[in-house]
N, C-alpha and C positions, 0 to 999 in steps of 0.2 A: 292867516285866518282861512278856514275852509270855505269854499264856495258852496252855495246851497245844494247844487247837483252832486257834488262830491260828498257832502254830509249825508245825503239820502242814500248814496251808494256805499257808504262806509261799512255797514254791516255785512256787505257782500265782498267788497274789495279788501278789507283789512284781513280777514282770514286767508284769502287767496294770496295776498302779499306775504303773510306770515308763513304760509306753507311753501311758497316759492323760496323765501329766504332760508327756511329750514332745509329744503331739498338741496340748495346750493351749498350750504355748510356741510351737509352729509357727504355730498359728492366731493367737496374739497378734502374732507378728512379721509375718505376712502382713497382718493388719489395720492394723498400724502403717505398713507400707509403702504399703498401698492408700490410707490416709487422709493421706498426705504431700502437702501442696499443692505442694511442690517438684517432685514427679513430673509434675504437670500443667503447671507452669510450664516445665519442660524440654521437654515435648511441644509447648507453644505456641511456644517458641523455635525448635525444630526445624521446625515447620510454617512459620514465617516464613522460615526459611532456605531451605526447599523452594520457597516462592513466589518469593523473591529469585533463586534459581538457575534458575527456570523449570521446575522439576520438576512443579509443579502450577499450575493456573490460578486466577484470582481466585474463581470460583464454588466450586471444590473447597476452597479455603482458607477461605472464609467458612463453608461447611457444617461443616468439621472444627473450625474455631475455635469456632463456636457450641456444638458438642457438648462440646468441652473446657471451655469457660467454664461450661456447665451443670454439668458434673461437678465443677468447682472450687467452684462455689457450694454444691453438695450436700456436698462434703467440709468446707467451712468451717462450714456449718450443723451438720453432725454433730459436728465438733470443739467448737463452741460449746455444743451440748447436753451433751456429755460434761463440759465444764468446769463447767457449771451443776449437774450431778448430784452 
């Protein structure tokens, strides 16, 4: 049962609690998407397609590929740390 003080504050605290919960869920979803290795793998595939189609040259491909592979290593390391925790 709610205490009278909490009952009076409910019209203010309930929306704030709801917004806090929603913000946490959005942050969790964004982090899950950001840490998805498949996202980087799709970008690598698209990059290779751009090279094959002549949209980018070999130098640009290598530069972008290195950045994506670095990001993929970071993601995998972060996921490994989370599994260990």
